[in-house]
C-alpha positions as CSV (number, residue, x, y, z in Angstrom):
1,M,59.1,-123.1,61.7
2,L,57.7,-124.6,58.4
3,S,55.2,-123.1,55.9
4,F,52.9,-124.8,54.6
5,P,54.7,-126.0,51.8
6,E,57.5,-127.2,53.8
7,F,55.6,-129.2,56.3
8,F,54.7,-131.7,54.1
9,T,58.4,-131.9,52.6
10,A,58.8,-132.7,55.4
11,C,57.5,-135.6,56.5
12,S,58.6,-137.4,53.3
13,G,60.5,-140.6,54.7
14,K,59.9,-143.5,56.6
15,W,58.3,-143.6,60.0
16,T,57.7,-145.7,63.2
17,T,55.2,-145.2,65.2
18,E,54.3,-146.2,68.6
19,R,50.3,-145.5,69.6
20,T,48.0,-146.4,72.5
21,Y,44.4,-146.5,71.6
22,H,41.5,-145.6,74.3
23,S,37.9,-146.7,74.2
24,M,36.2,-144.7,76.4
25,P,32.9,-146.2,76.4
26,Q,34.3,-149.9,77.3
27,G,37.5,-148.1,79.4
28,S,39.8,-150.4,77.4
29,I,43.6,-149.5,75.7
30,E,45.3,-151.2,73.0
31,R,48.8,-150.4,71.8
32,S,50.0,-150.9,67.7
33,Y,53.3,-150.4,66.6
34,T,53.0,-149.0,62.5
35,E,55.4,-148.3,60.1
36,Y,54.8,-145.7,57.4
37,Q,56.3,-145.3,53.9
38,V,55.5,-141.1,53.0
39,E,56.7,-140.3,49.7
40,P,55.2,-136.5,47.7
41,I,51.7,-136.7,45.6
42,T,52.3,-136.7,41.9
43,S,50.6,-134.4,39.8
44,A,49.0,-137.1,38.4
45,D,47.3,-138.3,41.7
46,K,46.6,-135.0,42.6
47,Q,44.3,-134.9,39.3
48,R,42.7,-137.8,39.7
49,I,41.9,-136.7,43.4
50,L,40.0,-133.9,42.4
51,T,38.4,-135.9,39.8
52,L,36.8,-137.7,42.8
53,S,36.1,-135.2,44.9
54,A,34.3,-133.3,42.3
55,Q,31.7,-135.5,43.0
56,A,31.1,-134.2,46.8
57,G,31.1,-130.5,45.7
58,I,34.5,-129.6,45.5
59,K,35.8,-127.5,42.6
60,L,38.8,-125.1,42.4
61,A,38.6,-121.3,41.3
62,V,41.7,-121.9,39.0
63,Q,43.2,-124.9,37.0
64,L,45.6,-127.5,38.2
65,A,47.6,-127.0,34.9
66,T,48.1,-123.0,35.7
67,M,49.3,-123.9,39.4
68,Q,52.1,-124.1,41.7
69,Q,52.5,-127.1,42.1
70,E,53.5,-126.3,46.2
71,N,50.4,-124.7,46.1
72,L,48.3,-127.9,47.1
73,P,50.2,-130.2,49.0
74,G,50.1,-133.4,50.1
75,F,51.2,-136.8,50.1
76,A,51.4,-140.8,49.3
77,I,51.0,-142.9,52.0
78,S,51.4,-147.0,52.5
79,F,51.9,-148.1,56.3
80,D,51.5,-151.8,58.1
81,T,50.2,-151.7,61.6
82,R,50.2,-154.6,64.0
83,S,47.8,-154.4,67.6
84,E,49.2,-156.1,70.6
85,T,46.6,-158.9,70.1
86,G,47.9,-159.3,66.6
87,E,45.6,-158.0,64.1
88,T,48.0,-157.0,61.2
89,V,46.1,-154.1,59.0
90,S,47.7,-152.4,55.5
91,M,47.0,-149.9,53.0
92,S,48.2,-147.2,50.8
93,L,46.6,-144.0,49.8
94,Q,46.9,-140.5,48.2
95,A,45.6,-136.9,50.1
96,L,45.8,-133.9,49.0
97,F,45.0,-130.2,51.2
98,V,43.5,-127.9,49.3
99,S,43.0,-124.3,51.1
100,D,40.3,-122.6,51.0
101,A,41.9,-119.6,49.0
102,Y,41.5,-122.3,45.8
103,I,38.1,-123.3,46.6
104,S,35.6,-121.9,43.9
105,A,32.4,-120.3,45.2
106,E,30.7,-123.0,42.6
107,S,31.8,-125.3,45.2
108,T,29.0,-127.2,47.0
109,A,30.5,-129.1,49.8
110,I,29.2,-128.4,53.0
111,K,31.6,-126.8,55.9
112,L,29.9,-129.5,58.6
113,P,30.7,-127.6,62.9
114,S,33.4,-128.8,63.9
115,P,34.0,-130.9,67.0
116,V,35.4,-129.0,70.1
117,A,39.3,-130.9,69.5
118,A,38.9,-129.1,66.2
119,Q,38.0,-125.7,66.9
120,V,41.1,-123.0,66.2
121,V,40.9,-119.4,66.9
122,T,41.3,-117.2,63.2
123,E,41.1,-114.3,63.8
124,R,45.0,-113.2,63.2
125,Q,45.9,-113.5,59.2
126,G,48.4,-115.9,58.2
127,E,48.4,-117.7,61.2
128,V,46.5,-120.4,60.5
129,I,45.2,-121.9,57.1
130,Q,41.7,-124.0,56.6
131,G,40.6,-125.5,53.7
132,F,39.8,-129.1,52.2
133,Y,41.5,-132.4,53.3
134,L,40.9,-135.1,50.0
135,R,42.0,-138.9,50.7
136,D,41.4,-141.2,47.7
137,E,40.3,-143.8,50.4
138,G,38.9,-143.2,54.4
139,Y,40.4,-144.9,56.9
140,S,37.0,-146.3,58.9
141,E,35.3,-146.1,55.6
142,A,35.9,-147.1,52.2
143,G,35.7,-145.0,49.3
144,T,36.7,-141.2,48.6
145,A,37.4,-139.2,52.0
146,V,36.4,-135.2,52.7
147,G,37.3,-133.7,55.5
148,R,38.4,-130.1,56.6
149,F,42.1,-129.4,58.3
150,T,44.0,-126.8,59.9
151,Y,47.5,-125.5,59.8
152,Q,49.2,-123.6,62.1
153,S,52.5,-122.7,61.4
154,T,54.1,-121.0,64.5
155,R,53.6,-124.8,65.8
156,Q,53.7,-126.5,62.9
157,T,50.9,-128.6,63.4
158,L,48.5,-129.9,60.6
159,E,45.1,-131.4,61.9
160,M,43.2,-133.0,60.0
161,T,39.0,-133.3,60.5
162,T,37.0,-136.7,58.3
163,Y,33.4,-136.8,58.6
164,Y,32.5,-140.4,58.5
165,R,28.9,-141.5,58.1
166,R,29.1,-142.8,61.4
167,S,32.1,-141.1,62.9
168,V,34.1,-137.8,62.8
169,A,38.2,-138.6,63.3
170,V,39.8,-135.4,64.6
171,D,43.4,-136.3,62.9
172,Q,46.1,-134.0,64.6
173,M,50.4,-134.3,63.1
174,R,52.7,-132.0,64.8
175,M,56.5,-131.8,64.3
176,V,58.7,-131.2,67.3
177,A,62.3,-132.5,65.7
178,P,62.9,-132.7,61.7
179,N,62.8,-137.0,62.6
180,L,60.1,-136.1,65.8
181,R,55.6,-136.4,65.4
182,L,54.0,-135.8,68.4
183,R,50.0,-137.7,66.5
184,T,46.8,-137.2,68.5
185,I,43.5,-139.1,66.5
186,V,39.7,-138.5,68.6
187,T,37.0,-139.8,67.2
188,Y,33.3,-138.8,68.1
189,Q,29.7,-140.1,67.4
190,R,28.6,-138.6,64.3
191,P,25.1,-136.5,65.2
192,D,21.9,-137.3,63.4
193,N,21.0,-133.7,63.0
194,V,24.1,-132.2,60.6
195,D,24.1,-129.1,62.1
196,E,25.4,-130.5,66.0
197,I,28.0,-130.4,67.2
198,P,29.8,-133.4,67.6
199,T,30.4,-133.7,71.5
200,T,30.3,-137.8,72.4
201,I,34.2,-139.5,72.2
202,D,34.6,-142.6,71.5
203,L,38.1,-142.9,70.8
204,V,41.6,-141.4,72.0
205,G,44.6,-142.2,71.0
206,F,47.9,-141.3,71.2
207,G,51.3,-142.0,69.5
208,V,55.1,-140.5,68.9
209,E,56.7,-141.1,65.4
210,Q,60.1,-141.4,64.6
211,R,61.7,-141.0,61.3
212,S,64.1,-143.4,60.3
213,V,67.5,-141.9,59.5
């Protein structure tokens, strides 16, 4: 069973991914192949992401310099994706995960309602870690992305929910073996009412990710 910091250490390395995407409105299916390079995030990148995220109302309860680095885990990712139609996408980004325990009461970021696919039971103390998921770049929309995450150590599963302007993406990553992960993505239409739970699904993706040894 991987602790929260250990999960991110286990994610480092080169990964290859085969994914299948199901477009629910069109009923179409598309496949893609991706190569990832994942590295630990640097202290400088952590500070840069926190500075960008401050504009979205995220504020730490303590100074980054006074914290143990493993208390704010994250990773730097670069990837190249090729779809079966020949379309290619390349991107690099840094992501930081700040648990609610380190979020200041002065933060103004709003916790929006989670889609059903991202809802978890949190009664058991320590079973689930929750917090804000911060990226210097979004996937479907450019610019800084702020979302929510949950980590379940008993299932070695990290789930990231990102609220874009037009959609809500729930991305789950589960470590089932040292060099094997399962990946699912569910994308919803974002409701006009910010208090409404997203229910209309546009896209569902499944993938198997293997690390190169």
